[in-house]
N, C-alpha and C positions, 0 to 999 in steps of 0.2 A: 504493500500499499504506499509505502515513504517511498518508494521507485516510483511508483506511477504520479504521486504528488509533484514529485523533483521533473519529472518529464512533462507532465502540463504546465507547470511555472515556466518552464522551459521554452515551451512552444507559446504562450502568451507574453512574454518578453521576447520572442523573436520578431510578433506579431506588431510590435508597439513601438517597434525604433525609427519608425518614421514621423512618430505625433511630434508636435511642438507645443513647447507651453510658453504661454504668454503671461508675464507677472506685471501687474498695474496696480500701483501703491497710491492709498490717497488717503488725504488730511481732512479728516471730519471733527470738525469744531467738538468740544464737550456738549453744548448744549443740544447737538443736533445728530448726535448717537443714536438715539432712541429710533427718530424718525427714520434715516440711514438704514438700520438693521432692520427695520418693519418693511419697509418698503421693498427690500432683497428677499427679505424670510417669506413674506407672503406674496409679492409679487413677481419680481422679476426669478425667482425659483422655477415658476410656473413657465415661462418664457426660455430658460435655460433647457429645463427638463424636455420642452418640446421639440427644443432645438436637439438636442441630443437625440431624442426618438428617430427623426428624422434622418440621424446619420451627419448633422451639420458639424457637431461637436462630440467630441470624446468625454467632454465633462467640463465642470463650472462651479467654482465655490467661492465663497467670500469668507476670509478669516481676518479675526482681530488681534494685532499684533498687542504682546504683553509685554509690560514694565517698560512703558513709553513715558516720555515728555511732552509738554503741550507742543512742540517744536518739531515731533517724530510725525512721519505717517504712521497713521496708527490702523489702519485696516488694506486691506490687499485681495485683488481681485485675481483669481487664478484660472485659465482658461485653458483647456487642454484641447485641441485642435487636430484631426485625423492625420494632416499633412499640411506641407505650406501653401498648396492650392486652397484648401479649405479655409485657411489663415485669411487667404486674402478675399476668397467668394464670399465669407461668411461673416466679414467684419463688424456688420451692422445686425449681426441676427437678433439683437433685442429690440429692434423695432417692430417686431411682430407682435407687440405686447397687446395691440389691441384686439387682434384674432384668438389670442389665447385667453388674457384676464379683462378684456372689455375695457381698457383703458389705454389711449392712445399714450406712447414715449414722453411727448411734451407736457401729459398731465403727471404721469408718474414721477417723472425727471426732472421736475420744474425749479427744484431747488439745486439742483445740481452745480449751479455758479457758486453756491455757499462752499464746496469742496475743494481743494488742491487737489486736484490730479498731475502724478509724477509721469514721466515718459513711460512707455511700454519696452519691457524687456522679454526678447525673445529669443527662446534656447530650443534647440532640438535633443529631445531624448536618446541615448546612448543606451540603457540598459535599465529595468525596473522589474522589482517584484510587486505585482499588482496588490493591492488593496485586499485583504484578505477578511477584513471586517472593517467598519465605519470608521474614519479617522477622526477623530476629536482633538488633537493637538497636534501641531508640524514644526518641526525644526526644520530650516532651510539655511544652508551652509554656504557660502561664499568662498571661492579662492581663484587664484590664478596660478597654477602650478608651473614651473620652471621646464618639466619635461612633462606633458599633458599626455601625450601616448603612453608613456609608463604607466603613468594614475589609472589611466581608465583599464590597464590591462591588468593591473593588481585588484580593482576592483571588481572585474569581472572574475577574477580567479581566485581570490583570496577572501573578499570582502562579501559579495554578494552571496557565497554559497554559506559563509559563516552567516548572515542575516536570516537567509532561508531557512539553516537548521533552528535558529533560536526565534521566528516568528510565530507570534502568537503567546506563548509562554512567559517570553519577556515583556509581553504588553505592546511590542512594534506590531503593527497592521500592515504597514508597507514600506518601500525604499526605492528611490532611485537616482539616477545620476543623469547629468545634463550638460551639454556644451552651449556655449553663448552662440547667436548666430548676429544679433544687434541690440544695442549698440555694441560696438567693438572700441578699444583704445587703452591706454594706459589708466585710465581712470576707471575702468570698468572689469568687474572678474570676470573670467574665461569658461569657468566650471563651477558648476553647481551641484549640491546632493540634497535629499529631503529625507528626513524620518518620520515616519506618522506613527502616533501613538494613540491608545486607546485612553489614555489618563494623563491629566498633568503630573501626577506622581511618579509614572512609568517614564515620561520624559524627563522630568528632571533627574530620574536615574540615569538614563542615558547620557545628559550632560555631565553628568557626574563619572563617569566612567564606568556606569553599571548597565543592567537592563541589557538590551541587544550587543550591547558594546562591550560587556566580560566577554572575558577570553579570546576578542581578537587579537590575530599575532602580530601586533604595532612594529615588533622589530622588523617584521617581513614587510613592511610597505614604506614607502617614500614620504616622508615626513610632510606633511600639509600645513602652510601657514594659513588659516583660514583668515580673512578679511572681517566678515561679519557672520553672526549666528542666529538672526532672531528668531523667535518664537511666536507661534500662533496658535490661538483657540478658535475652531472652525465654527461659523457662524450659520452657513447652510451650505449646502451644495446638491447637485445632481445624483442619482441614484443609479 
């Protein structure tokens, strides 16, 4: 049975390597966070689920960043597209809100001018352990390795098998690696990984070297200097 599960996970991983992850940070003033969350948990999610059901999206989530100041971007839109083509073709999938929810986009998002949107960060998925359960917390790790090809090789041969072995029992429900498409340059990371967890407790254990990280042979891995490791609580997302 364990061997069969490993084969299934491998086949799923091979099928998703063309996926494109779009990250869009947004800064929402404290007095408008309730409105922001309500709009997306009650309405936007329906439009996103409709787009996914039609094959236009692979997934869509809204996550709230933890441990922020008033100057930080405190929410994150995570949109996963099946391909570059779908990223371009379905850029405005959310404009279908009237057909799905009964409300026009200009009504639902009339307060969008109150929010500050960062640029879009586009990544190519290189490998992934698909979510085995609902992700409630996510760590997104950013870096620019000197030898990206070596890091990717080690991630596939050492890190991914270790996490697959410890999936669920450690509280980890998913994991992945992606490389940057745009923007590129010295001020931007070229590489990102994510760790999905079932609880805040298990996510914190991971950051402290426990949970799924425990037992990982770090001495066999090229050291990575992470430029940023923000943590998020998932507010809503497609199924």
